[in-house]
ROSE-4610 file (N, C-alpha, C; in Angstrom, 1 decimal, always signed):
// ROSE-4610
residu = [M/M/M/T/T/T/Q/Q/Q/L/L/L/N/N/N/E/E/E/A/A/A/L/L/L/L/L/L/G/G/G/I/I/I/L/L/L/A/A/A/C/C/C/P/P/P/N/N/N/C/C/C/R/R/R/S/S/S/S/S/S/L/L/L/V/V/V/V/V/V/D/D/D/Y/Y/Y/E/E/E/A/A/A/S/S/S/E/E/E/L/L/L/V/V/V/C/C/C/A/A/A/K/K/K/P/P/P/E/E/E/C/C/C/G/G/G/L/L/L/A/A/A/Y/Y/Y/P/P/P/V/V/V/R/R/R/D/D/D/S/S/S/I/I/I/P/P/P/I/I/I/L/L/L/L/L/L/V/V/V/D/D/D/E/E/E/A/A/A/R/R/R/A/A/A/P/P/P/G/G/G/H/H/H/R/R/R/R/R/R/V/V/V/E/E/E/V/V/V/S/S/S/S/S/S/D/D/D/T/T/T/A/A/A/D/D/D/E/E/E/D/D/D/V/V/V/T/T/T/H/H/H/V/V/V/V/V/V/A/A/A/R/R/R/D/D/D/E/E/E/D/D/D/E/E/E]
num = [1/1/1/2/2/2/3/3/3/4/4/4/5/5/5/6/6/6/7/7/7/8/8/8/9/9/9/10/10/10/11/11/11/12/12/12/13/13/13/14/14/14/15/15/15/16/16/16/17/17/17/18/18/18/19/19/19/20/20/20/21/21/21/22/22/22/23/23/23/24/24/24/25/25/25/26/26/26/27/27/27/28/28/28/29/29/29/30/30/30/31/31/31/32/32/32/33/33/33/34/34/34/35/35/35/36/36/36/37/37/37/38/38/38/39/39/39/40/40/40/41/41/41/42/42/42/43/43/43/44/44/44/45/45/45/46/46/46/47/47/47/48/48/48/49/49/49/50/50/50/51/51/51/52/52/52/53/53/53/54/54/54/55/55/55/56/56/56/57/57/57/58/58/58/59/59/59/60/60/60/61/61/61/62/62/62/63/63/63/64/64/64/65/65/65/66/66/66/67/67/67/68/68/68/69/69/69/70/70/70/71/71/71/72/72/72/73/73/73/74/74/74/75/75/75/76/76/76/77/77/77/78/78/78/79/79/79/80/80/80/81/81/81/82/82/82/83/83/83/84/84/84]
x = [+2.2/+0.9/+1.4/+1.0/+1.1/+0.1/+0.5/-0.5/-1.9/-2.8/-4.2/-4.6/-5.2/-5.8/-6.5/-6.0/-6.6/-8.2/-8.4/-9.9/-10.8/-10.3/-11.0/-11.2/-10.1/-10.4/-11.4/-11.5/-12.5/-13.8/-13.9/-15.6/-15.8/-14.9/-15.2/-15.8/-16.3/-17.2/-17.1/-17.3/-17.5/-18.8/-18.8/-19.9/-21.0/-20.4/-21.1/-21.7/-21.1/-21.6/-21.6/-21.2/-21.0/-20.2/-19.3/-18.3/-17.1/-16.1/-14.9/-14.0/-13.0/-12.1/-10.7/-9.7/-8.4/-7.6/-6.5/-5.5/-4.3/-4.4/-3.3/-2.2/-1.3/-0.3/+0.4/+0.6/+1.5/+0.8/-0.6/-1.3/-2.1/-2.0/-2.6/-4.1/-4.5/-6.0/-6.5/-7.9/-8.7/-9.5/-9.3/-9.9/-11.0/-12.1/-13.4/-12.9/-13.1/-12.8/-13.8/-14.9/-15.9/-15.4/-15.2/-14.6/-15.7/-17.0/-18.0/-17.9/-17.4/-17.4/-16.0/-15.0/-13.8/-13.3/-14.2/-13.8/-12.6/-11.8/-10.6/-10.7/-10.7/-11.0/-9.6/-9.4/-8.1/-8.0/-6.8/-6.6/-5.7/-5.9/-5.2/-4.7/-3.6/-3.3/-3.7/-3.7/-4.2/-5.6/-6.6/-7.8/-8.5/-9.3/-9.8/-11.1/-11.1/-12.1/-13.0/-14.2/-15.1/-16.3/-16.1/-16.9/-16.9/-18.1/-18.2/-17.6/-18.1/-17.6/-16.2/-15.4/-13.8/-13.2/-13.9/-13.2/-12.7/-11.9/-11.2/-11.9/-12.4/-13.1/-11.7/-12.2/-11.1/-10.8/-9.5/-8.9/-8.7/-8.8/-8.4/-7.3/-6.5/-5.5/-5.6/-5.3/-5.3/-4.0/-4.2/-2.8/-3.1/-2.3/-2.1/-1.8/-2.6/-2.2/-1.8/-0.7/-0.3/-1.3/-1.5/-2.5/-1.8/-0.4/-0.1/+0.0/-0.2/-0.4/-2.1/-2.8/-4.1/-5.3/-6.4/-7.4/-7.4/-7.7/-7.6/-8.6/-9.8/-10.7/-10.4/-9.3/-8.9/-8.0/-8.3/-7.3/-6.8/-7.4/-6.9/-7.5/-7.0/-7.5/-7.5/-8.6/-8.6/-8.5/-7.3/-7.0/-7.1/-7.5/-7.8/-6.4/-6.1/-5.0/-4.7/-3.5/-3.2/-3.7/-3.2/-3.4/-4.8/-5.8/-7.0/-7.9]
y = [+0.9/+0.0/-1.3/-2.4/-3.7/-4.1/-5.2/-5.6/-6.0/-5.8/-6.2/-7.3/-8.1/-9.7/-9.5/-9.9/-9.9/-10.6/-11.4/-11.9/-10.7/-10.2/-9.1/-7.9/-7.5/-6.4/-6.7/-7.9/-8.3/-8.4/-8.1/-8.1/-6.6/-5.8/-4.6/-3.7/-2.6/-1.6/-0.3/+0.7/+2.0/+2.1/+2.4/+2.6/+3.6/+4.6/+5.7/+5.3/+4.8/+4.5/+3.0/+2.3/+0.7/+0.3/+1.4/+0.9/+0.1/-0.3/-1.1/-0.1/-0.4/+0.2/+0.0/+0.9/+0.9/+1.1/+0.6/+0.5/+1.6/+2.6/+3.7/+3.4/+2.3/+2.0/+3.5/+4.4/+5.3/+6.2/+6.3/+7.1/+6.2/+5.1/+4.2/+4.3/+4.4/+4.5/+3.6/+3.3/+2.7/+3.8/+3.9/+5.0/+4.5/+5.2/+4.8/+4.9/+3.8/+3.8/+4.6/+5.0/+6.0/+7.4/+8.0/+9.4/+10.4/+10.2/+11.0/+10.9/+9.9/+9.8/+10.1/+9.1/+9.3/+9.4/+9.0/+8.9/+8.1/+8.6/+7.9/+7.7/+6.1/+5.7/+5.3/+5.7/+5.3/+4.0/+3.5/+2.2/+2.3/+2.0/+2.1/+0.8/+0.3/-0.8/-2.0/-1.9/-2.7/-3.2/-2.3/-2.3/-1.2/-1.4/-0.4/+0.3/+1.5/+2.2/+2.5/+1.9/+2.0/+2.8/+4.2/+5.0/+6.3/+6.8/+7.9/+9.1/+9.2/+10.2/+10.2/+9.1/+9.2/+9.2/+9.3/+9.3/+10.7/+10.8/+12.0/+12.3/+13.6/+14.0/+14.1/+13.8/+14.2/+15.6/+16.0/+17.3/+17.7/+16.9/+17.2/+16.5/+16.7/+15.7/+15.6/+14.4/+14.4/+14.7/+15.4/+15.8/+15.4/+14.5/+13.9/+15.0/+14.9/+15.9/+15.1/+15.3/+14.6/+14.9/+14.2/+14.5/+15.2/+15.5/+16.4/+17.7/+18.1/+19.4/+20.0/+18.9/+19.4/+18.8/+19.0/+18.5/+16.9/+16.3/+14.9/+14.4/+14.9/+14.3/+14.4/+15.3/+15.5/+14.4/+13.6/+12.6/+12.9/+13.8/+14.2/+15.6/+16.1/+17.3/+17.3/+17.6/+17.6/+18.9/+19.1/+20.3/+20.5/+21.5/+21.7/+21.9/+21.1/+21.3/+22.8/+23.2/+24.5/+24.8/+24.0/+24.3/+24.4/+23.9/+24.3/+25.3]
z = [+2.8/+3.0/+2.5/+3.3/+2.9/+1.8/+1.0/+0.2/+0.6/-0.1/+0.2/-0.3/+0.4/-0.4/-1.7/-2.7/-4.0/-4.0/-3.3/-3.0/-2.6/-1.4/-0.8/-1.7/-2.5/-3.4/-4.6/-4.7/-5.9/-5.4/-4.2/-3.7/-3.2/-3.0/-2.5/-3.4/-2.9/-3.9/-3.1/-3.9/-3.2/-2.6/-1.4/-0.5/-1.0/-1.7/-2.4/-3.6/-4.6/-6.1/-6.5/-5.5/-5.8/-7.1/-7.5/-8.6/-7.9/-8.5/-8.2/-7.5/-6.9/-6.3/-6.7/-6.8/-7.2/-6.1/-6.1/-4.9/-5.3/-4.3/-4.5/-3.3/-3.3/-2.4/-1.9/-2.8/-2.2/-1.3/-1.5/-0.7/+0.3/+0.5/+1.3/+1.2/+0.0/-0.1/-1.2/-1.1/-2.2/-3.1/-4.0/-4.9/-5.6/-5.7/-6.6/-8.1/-8.9/-10.3/-11.2/-10.7/-11.4/-11.3/-12.4/-12.3/-11.6/-12.0/-11.4/-10.0/-9.3/-8.0/-7.4/-7.5/-7.4/-5.8/-4.9/-3.7/-3.2/-2.4/-1.9/-0.4/+0.0/+1.2/+1.9/+3.0/+3.7/+4.0/+4.1/+4.5/+5.8/+6.8/+8.1/+8.7/+8.8/+9.5/+8.6/+7.2/+6.3/+6.5/+7.1/+7.0/+6.1/+5.1/+4.4/+5.2/+5.4/+6.1/+5.0/+4.8/+3.6/+4.1/+4.6/+5.3/+4.5/+3.9/+3.1/+3.9/+5.1/+6.0/+6.0/+5.9/+6.0/+4.8/+3.6/+2.5/+1.9/+1.0/+0.7/-0.7/-0.9/-2.2/-3.2/-4.4/-5.6/-5.5/-5.5/-5.5/-4.1/-3.2/-1.6/-1.4/-0.3/+0.0/+1.6/+2.2/+3.6/+4.2/+5.3/+6.1/+7.4/+7.6/+9.3/+10.2/+11.5/+12.5/+13.8/+14.4/+15.5/+16.7/+17.5/+18.7/+19.7/+19.6/+20.6/+20.2/+18.9/+18.5/+18.2/+18.4/+18.1/+19.3/+19.0/+20.0/+19.8/+21.0/+21.0/+19.8/+19.7/+18.9/+17.4/+17.0/+15.6/+15.3/+14.2/+13.7/+12.5/+11.6/+10.4/+10.0/+8.9/+8.2/+6.9/+6.4/+4.8/+4.2/+3.3/+2.7/+1.3/+0.9/-0.4/-1.3/-2.4/-3.1/-3.7/-3.6/-3.9/-5.5/-6.3/-7.7/-8.1/-7.5/-7.8/-7.5]
């Protein structure tokens, strides 16, 4: 993921709880800083997708599925981590 504009990051907030967001460059996500919420929003093509329906809940991981192996309507699958 490329660097996100610092001015943009300064005004963005979690759509669920209105807390600040922290960048996770390794996972290409913006993560809510409030531990009680903790939703992680994907960043695709340097565009934050700040939709609660698209967010990953804490303790879950996003697994990409290619369109040639899945239905065309499926873009991702959210799986529960093994250790939980």
